[in-house]
C-alpha angles and dihedrals in degrees: 000000000000090000091054092050090048092051091047091049089055093051097045095036094228139080120247091251090052091048092052091048099245093122135013100213140029108273122227123215090256091060090053091050091050090053092051093047090049091051094049109046122201110270116251122249110273122231125237121293121250113255115242122229118253118254114228124196 
């Protein structure tokens, strides 16, 4: 399937996402990583945990 899409892209000169209007250029892997990083922000620093009470027998 990927080979067929690759051959089709060579003939048409555009990728399927470009032809459908989703993007306007061929994306590089760095672009994809930047999108993933933007969607998943770095978690904030957590505060201290609450101390638990001691259990006495």
